[in-house]
N, C-alpha and C positions, 0 to 999 in steps of 0.2 A: 337510572342506568343509561338511558339514551343521552341524557344531558352530560353524563360522565364521559361517554364515548365521543360525543361532539367536542367536548372540551379537550380530550386527549388528542383527537385528530387535529384540532386547531392549534394546539401547542406543539405537538410533534411535527406534523406536516408543515405548519406555518413556519416553525423555527428552522426546519430543514431547507425550505424554499428560500427564506431570507439569507441563511448562511451560504446557500448555493449561489445566489445572485451576487453577494458580496465577494465571494471567492473568485467568481468569474471576472468581476471588475478588477480585483487586485492582481490576479495571476493569469487571466486570459480564459476564454471559453474553450473547453476541450473540443477536439476534432478527432476523427478516427486515426489511430496510430497503431503500428505493428509492435508487438512486444512479446515477451516470453514469461513463462511461469514454471516454478518448481525449483528445487534445490540445485538442479543442474546449471543454474544461471551463474554460479560462482566461478571465478577464474583463478587458476593456480598461480599465474604469473602477474597478477595485478592486486592492488590493495582492495580488499573486499570490505565495504562498509554497509551495514544494514541500518536502514531507517525504519524504526518500529514505533507504532503508536497512533495518535490521532490529530496532532497539531499541524495543520497545513502550512503555517508560516515557518515553522522550524524546518520541515522537509523541503520547502521551496528554497530556503536560504542555503541549505546544505547542498542541494543540486547545483545552485549557482556557484557556491564556494568550490565544489569539486571540479568545476570547469575552469576555474581561475588558472591562468598559465603558471603563476607562482606555485600553486599546489601541485599541478601536474609535473613541473620540473623537480619539486621536492620528492615526489613519489619516484621519479626516474633515478634521482640521486641515491635512493635507498635500494635500488635494484629492481623495482617494479616497472612494468611496461605502461602502467596507467592506474587510474582509479575506477573501480567498478562498484557502482551503487546498486543496492537491491532493496526493495520495499518489503515490509512485513506488516500484516494486519491492515487496518483501514487506511493508514497513511500510504500504503502501497497503491491503493486505488487512485489516490490523488496524484501521485507522481508518475504513474504509468499513463494516465489519460492526458496529461499535459506535456510530458517529457519522454515517454517511452521507456522509463526506467523499469527494468524487469522486476517481476514479483518473485521473491524467494519463497513465499508461502503464507499461510494464514496462522491464526492463533495457536493451533496445536503443533505447528512446525517450528516454533521459535527455539525450543531446546534442541531439536534435531539439526537446526542450522549450525549451532555452536559445535555439535559433535563432529561435523565435517572437518574441523581443525583449520578451515580456510578463512574463517571470519576474523579479521583484524580488530574490528570494533563493531559494537551494536549500540546505537544511540536510541534512547527511549524517552518518552515524555510522561503522560499522565494516566494511561488506561490500558488494560489488557496486558500488563507486563507481569510475567511470572516471577515470583520472589526467588525462585531457584536459579535464575540466570547467573548471578555472580558465583554461586557454588560450582555450577557446571563450567563456567569460564575459567575457574582456577585450575581445571584439569588440562587446559590448553593455554594458548598465549593471549586469548581474546580479552579485550577490555569492554566492560559494560559501562556506558556513559549515561548518567541521568542528567536531566536538564531542567526539571521543574522543582521549585522549593516545596511543592505539595506532594512530591512522589520520589523522595530519596530512598535508596536501597542500600543496606549494609553490604560492604564489599565492593561497591561500584565507585567509579570515578565520577565526581560531580562537576559539571561545567554548566553553570546556570545560564539559561538563554534569556537575554534581555532584548525585547523588541526594539529598543532604542539603539542597541548596538548589535543588530541582528547578524550582519556579515562578519563582524569581528568574532562573535561567538561561534558561528558556523565554521569559520576557518579554524578555530581552535579544535573543534570536534574532528574535522577532516585531518588536521595536522597530527592529532593524537593517534588516529588510525594509521597514518603513514609512518609515523615513528615506531609503531608496533610491528610493522611488516617484517623487518629483519629478525624478529624474535620467533617467527614461525617454526614449529617443530617439523619432523618428518612424517608425523602421523596424519597426513592429509588424505581424506577420502571424499571426493566430490562426486555425488551421484551423476550418472549420465542423463537421467530423466529430466526432460524439460519439453514444454509444448509451446508452439506459436499461438498467439491470440491477437485479436483486434479489440482495442478499448477506445474510449473517448466518445461514446454516443450521447452527446448532450441533446437537450431539447431542440436547439437550433439545427443540429446535424440531422436528427430524425425528421424534423420538418422539411429540410432540404431533400433528404433521400426519398421522402414520400411524394413531394410535389415539384422538385426542381428549383432552380434559382428564382424563377418568376412566378411560380404557382405554389410556393412552399405552404403546405397545409397538412392537417391530420385527416383530411376528408377520405382518402382511400382506406385508412384504418377505421374511421367512424362508419363508413358505408358498409364495410364487411362485418362490423359488430352488429349493425342494424339489421342486415339481411341474414344474420345467423351463421355465417361461415366461420367467424371467430366469436367465441362465446364470451370473451372478456380478456382483460389484462391483469396479471397477478404479479405483485412485487414480493420476492422472497429475499428477506434480509435477516441476517443474524450471525451469531457466533457458533463455534463448534462445541461439541459435547464429548469430553474425554471418556464418558461411560458407555458410549456406543461406537460402532465402527465409524471411521473418519467420514464425516459428511453423509452418513447413510440416510438420515432423516431428510436432509435437504434434497439429495439426489432422487430418492423415491417419490417425494412430493412433486418435484419438477417433472419427472417422467409421467406421472399421472395427469398433471395439468396439461402437458403438451399432448398427451394421448387424447385428451378431451377438448382439443382445439382452443386451448387458452394460451395466449402469448405470455412469456415469462421474462421478467426483468429481475436481475440479481445484483446485489451489491454487498459490501461488507465482506467478512470472511466466508460467507456463503458463496460468494462469486469466485473464489480461488480454488 
C-alpha cells in the first residue's frame, strides 16, 4: 500500500510539476492579477466566447487571436463593441492567472452559461465536457465548437486544432463566434452576480511575497509551521458533484481546515 501511494504521488505530483515548469517556460510565469468570477462576467454588447476544458495551448492561442486587430475590427463590423472571453473549468485557471480573463464558472455551471442566451460560442477540448451542451445550444443561437479528434460531439461544429497551425485554428474559432453574434435572440438574461478576485500565485510569487526581492524564501512559513502557529498546508483540488449542493463538500472542508489553523490552497473547479 505504501509503495502504491509513493508511486501515485511520484506520478501525479511529478507530472504536475513537470507540466507546470513547461507551461511557465512556454507562456510565462503567472503573477498576481485582478480578475472576476461568476456568470455575471458576460457582456450584452460584446461577442462572448467561452473557453472550456483543459488544453493550455488552445486557450493561450485563442486569447492571442481575440486580441488580433483583424478580429476586433470584424467584431465591430458585426455590431459588437469587442470580444469578451470567459474561462470555464480548469482552462479558466490557466487564462486568468496569465491574462486576467474572467472565470465564467466551474464544471456545474457550463449548462447555465448557455441558458443566459448571451454566449455566442463555447469552444471545448478533451475533458469535463457535458454531452448535453449541443442540445441546450439548439434552444439558443450558441455554437458549440469541438477541437479534438478524440472528443467530437454530435450536434457540435468541429474545428480541429493543429499545434502546427495554432493561430490559424484559433482565429477560425474566434471568427465563428463573431459571425454568430448577429444571430442573438432577445431572450438574454445575464446574472448580475460576479465577484472580484486575485489569481496568479505562482511559486515564484509566493517566495517573493514571503521574503522580498533579495530574501525570497519560504522561511516565514516554515518557521510558523515549526513553532505550531500554522499546523500545515492543505491542497483542496477537485471537481463538483451534481448530487449535493454546489461545492458544499469543498466549502465545509475548507472552513474546518482554516478553523484549525491550516493554510489552504485550491485549484481546479474547487477554486471557483
